[in-house]
C-alpha positions in Angstrom: -0.4 14.5 -13.4 -2.9 13.3 -10.9 -3.0 9.4 -10.8 -6.3 7.6 -11.0 -6.7 4.0 -9.9 -4.7 1.0 -11.2 -6.0 -0.5 -14.3 -2.8 -2.8 -14.7 -0.9 -4.4 -11.9 2.1 -6.4 -12.6 3.8 -8.2 -10.0 7.4 -10.2 -9.9 6.8 -10.8 -13.7 9.9 -12.9 -15.4 10.0 -14.7 -18.6 12.7 -17.3 -19.6 12.4 -19.0 -23.1 13.5 -22.6 -23.5 16.9 -21.5 -25.1 17.8 -19.9 -21.6 17.1 -16.2 -22.7 15.8 -14.2 -20.1 13.2 -11.9 -21.7 12.0 -10.4 -18.6 13.5 -10.1 -15.1 11.1 -9.6 -12.1 9.2 -6.8 -13.4 6.9 -4.6 -11.3 4.6 -2.0 -12.8 1.4 -0.3 -12.2 -0.6 1.4 -15.1 -3.1 3.9 -14.1 -6.5 4.3 -15.8 -6.4 6.9 -18.5 -2.8 7.6 -18.8 -0.4 7.6 -21.6 2.4 5.4 -20.5 5.8 5.1 -22.8 7.8 2.1 -22.4 11.4 3.0 -23.8 14.0 0.5 -24.6 16.4 -0.4 -27.3 15.6 -3.3 -29.7 15.7 -6.6 -27.6 14.9 -5.0 -24.3 11.9 -6.7 -23.6 9.2 -4.4 -24.4 7.3 -6.5 -27.1 7.5 -9.6 -24.5 5.8 -7.4 -21.8 3.2 -6.2 -24.0 2.4 -9.9 -25.4 2.2 -11.3 -21.8 -0.1 -8.6 -20.6 -2.5 -9.1 -23.8 -2.3 -12.9 -23.2 -0.3 -13.8 -26.3 2.6 -15.2 -24.4 2.0 -17.4 -21.4 2.7 -16.2 -17.9 4.6 -18.8 -15.7 6.2 -16.7 -13.2 4.7 -13.5 -11.7 1.0 -12.1 -12.0 -0.7 -9.6 -14.2 -4.1 -8.1 -13.3 -6.2 -6.0 -15.6 -8.9 -4.2 -13.9 -8.7 -6.7 -11.0 -9.2 -9.7 -13.5 -6.0 -12.0 -13.6 -4.8 -12.8 -17.2 -4.4 -16.1 -16.5 -7.8 -17.2 -14.6 -9.8 -14.8 -16.4 -8.1 -14.9 -20.0 -11.5 -14.2 -21.9 -12.4 -11.3 -19.8 -9.0 -9.6 -19.7 -8.3 -10.1 -23.7 -11.5 -8.5 -24.2 -10.4 -5.4 -22.2 -7.0 -4.8 -24.4 -6.5 -4.0 -28.1 -3.0 -4.7 -29.5 -1.4 -2.4 -32.4 1.5 -4.6 -33.3 4.9 -3.5 -35.1 4.2 -5.6 -38.0 1.9 -4.1 -40.9 0.2 -7.8 -41.3 -3.4 -7.4 -42.1 -6.0 -9.2 -44.8 -4.6 -7.4 -47.8 -7.3 -8.2 -49.9 -10.1 -7.0 -47.5 -11.5 -3.7 -47.5 -11.0 -1.3 -44.5 -14.6 -1.4 -43.3 -14.7 -5.3 -43.9 -11.6 -6.2 -41.7 -12.5 -3.6 -38.9 -16.0 -5.3 -38.5 -14.6 -8.5 -38.5 -12.2 -7.7 -35.7 -15.3 -6.6 -33.7 -17.0 -9.8 -34.3 -14.0 -12.0 -33.1 -14.6 -10.6 -29.7 -18.4 -11.5 -29.8 -19.3 -7.9 -29.9 -22.9 -7.1 -31.6 -22.6 -5.3 -35.1 -22.6 -1.5 -34.4 -22.3 0.4 -37.7 -22.3 3.7 -35.8 -19.4 2.9 -33.6 -17.2 1.6 -36.6 -18.1 4.7 -38.5 -16.9 7.0 -35.5 -13.5 5.0 -35.4 -12.8 5.3 -39.1 -13.8 8.9 -39.2 -11.6 9.7 -36.2 -8.7 7.9 -37.8 -9.4 9.7 -41.4 -10.3 6.2 -42.6 -13.8 6.7 -43.7 -13.2 8.1 -47.1 -11.2 4.7 -47.6 -13.5 2.3 -46.1 -14.2 0.6 -49.3 -10.6 0.4 -50.3 -8.5 -2.6 -50.6 -6.0 -2.5 -47.6 -3.3 -3.7 -50.1 -3.4 -0.3 -51.9 -2.9 1.7 -48.8 0.3 3.6 -47.7 2.1 2.3 -44.9 1.0 5.1 -42.6 -2.7 4.3 -43.5 -2.3 0.6 -43.1 -1.1 1.4 -39.4 -4.3 3.3 -39.0 -6.2 0.5 -39.8 -4.5 -1.7 -37.2 -5.4 0.9 -34.6 -9.0 0.8 -35.9 -9.0 -3.0 -35.5 -7.6 -2.8 -32.2 -10.4 -0.2 -31.2 -13.3 -2.2 -32.8 -14.3 -3.9 -29.7 -14.4 -1.1 -27.5 -11.3 -1.9 -25.2 -10.4 0.0 -22.1 -6.7 -0.2 -22.9 -4.8 0.1 -26.3 -1.2 -1.2 -26.7 0.8 0.5 -29.5 4.2 -1.4 -30.3 6.2 1.1 -32.1 3.4 2.9 -33.6 5.2 5.2 -35.8 7.4 2.5 -37.5 7.0 3.1 -41.3 5.2 6.2 -40.9 6.5 9.2 -42.6 7.0 12.4 -40.8 3.9 14.0 -42.2 1.6 11.3 -40.6 3.5 11.2 -37.6 2.2 14.4 -35.8 -1.5 13.2 -37.1 -0.7 9.8 -35.2 -0.2 11.3 -32.0 -3.1 13.6 -32.3 -5.0 10.4 -32.6 -3.5 8.9 -29.5 -4.3 12.0 -27.6 -8.0 11.8 -28.5 -8.0 8.2 -27.5 -6.8 9.6 -24.2 -9.5 12.1 -23.9 -12.1 9.4 -24.9 -10.9 7.5 -21.7 -8.8 4.9 -23.1 -5.4 3.9 -21.2 -2.7 4.0 -23.8 0.7 2.1 -23.4 3.1 2.6 -26.3 6.7 1.2 -26.8 9.4 3.1 -28.8 13.0 3.4 -28.8 12.7 7.1 -29.7 12.8 9.1 -26.5 11.5 12.4 -28.3 8.1 10.6 -29.2 7.6 9.7 -25.5 8.6 13.0 -24.7 6.0 14.4 -26.7 2.8 12.6 -25.6 3.5 10.6 -22.5 2.3 11.1 -19.1 4.8 8.7 -17.3 7.9 7.0 -18.9 9.3 3.5 -18.0 12.8 2.4 -19.2 13.6 -1.2 -19.9 16.8 -2.9 -20.6 18.0 -6.3 -20.8 14.6 -7.3 -19.4 14.8 -5.2 -16.3 12.4 -2.3 -15.8 15.3 0.3 -14.7 12.9 3.1 -13.6 9.5 4.5 -13.9 8.8 8.3 -13.5 6.6 11.0 -14.7 7.8 12.4 -17.9 8.8 15.8 -16.5 11.0 14.5 -13.8 12.6 12.0 -16.2 13.5 14.6 -18.9 14.8 17.0 -16.2 17.1 14.2 -15.0 18.0 12.7 -18.4 17.7 15.5 -21.1 21.2 16.6 -21.0 22.4 18.7 -24.0 26.1 19.4 -24.7 27.1 22.4 -26.7 30.8 22.6 -28.3 31.7 26.2 -28.9 34.7 26.5 -31.3 37.0 29.7 -30.3 38.5 32.0 -32.7 41.6 32.2 -30.2 42.5 30.0 -27.5 41.5 31.0 -24.0 44.4 31.6 -21.4 42.3 30.4 -18.8 38.6 30.1 -17.7 37.4 33.7 -16.8 35.9 34.1 -13.2 32.4 35.1 -14.8 32.3 31.7 -16.6 33.2 29.6 -13.5 29.4 29.1 -12.6 28.9 27.3 -15.8 29.6 23.4 -16.3 32.3 23.9 -18.7 35.1 21.6 -20.2 37.8 23.0 -22.2 39.3 21.0 -25.0 41.9 21.1 -27.9 44.4 23.3 -26.3 41.8 25.8 -25.0 40.4 26.2 -28.3 36.9 24.6 -27.5 34.4 25.1 -25.0 32.0 22.2 -24.1 29.1 23.1 -22.0 26.7 20.6 -20.6 23.1 21.7 -19.4 19.9 20.3 -18.6 17.1 20.6 -21.5 14.7 22.2 -19.1 16.9 25.1 -18.4 15.9 27.5 -21.7 18.6 30.3 -20.6 21.7 28.1 -19.8 23.2 28.6 -23.3 21.8 32.2 -23.9 23.4 33.1 -20.7 26.7 31.5 -21.4 26.9 33.2 -24.9 25.9 36.7 -23.6 28.7 36.7 -21.0 31.3 35.5 -23.5 30.2 38.3 -25.7 30.7 40.7 -23.0 34.2 39.5 -22.2 35.0 39.7 -26.1 35.4 35.8 -26.3 34.7 35.2 -30.2 33.9 31.9 -31.6 33.2 30.8 -35.1 31.1 27.7 -34.7 28.2 26.2 -32.1 27.6 22.5 -32.4 24.8 21.1 -30.2 24.3 17.4 -29.5 21.7 15.7 -27.1 22.5 12.7 -25.0 21.4 9.5 -27.1 19.0 7.1 -25.7 21.7 4.6 -25.7 24.1 6.8 -23.7 21.2 7.3 -21.2 20.7 3.5 -20.8 24.6 3.2 -20.1 24.5 5.9 -17.3 21.5 4.3 -15.8 22.7 0.8 -16.0 26.0 1.8 -14.6 24.3 3.9 -11.8 22.1 0.8 -11.0 25.0 -1.4 -10.6 27.3 1.1 -8.7 
């Protein structure tokens, strides 16, 4: 990915709530124009707090946030108009129509009425046929699309998607990612938060990982997945091994259960690791009756990163 100019600059940002809870701890982060940036972390890690501070919903007392060279505190009206926020909660004017609520959102930012633009947004989100429908009657997935339309109504440069697939069924999830990709193609910078690493893997250009208010690392997606995307394969053998054959010593193997199980850990970017292992086992007449595959969970990744950071 070729990085363009910075559109968001965050310097030494911290947030301590009155009860003493440290939601953010000296966060430094640059977001580049036109990228899809995914912020990963478990519940309570600080993702939503960070987004709300950038959007001006939560006050900044320590640190600095600039959007397109405007400060979110000193130039609040300017920066607030540059961003659109799609929250986690499916809260909306339930008895309003789709067209009415999206048009109203545009007016809140002082934008002149633009029927053609609103029509284009609704069509891109497959909402045009439901423009006169009450939001109350829409499915969870469609309600989330309405929230995206509302966030886009004032033509922002940046869109924040906070857990965008929460409450969205599997069928609509892929459609949602196509919408996100189209927004990026239209020049919109997208920041999404999620605790599903596979979502970030599918569409993000860069990934940041946050835990307990600390931004642990920021990397391009491909580099991060090569580093963290470990897979573990457990092979149950028909007969226990006497020892590890010389031909298999080049693999990262662990022998368990009295030599009856082989556990192989390999990088998810290596397409031929498990294939090569099974081919060699077959040539050595090492027979097995079951193969179980497991990927490292996000929680395991966090534990490893935090441990590595503290060492």
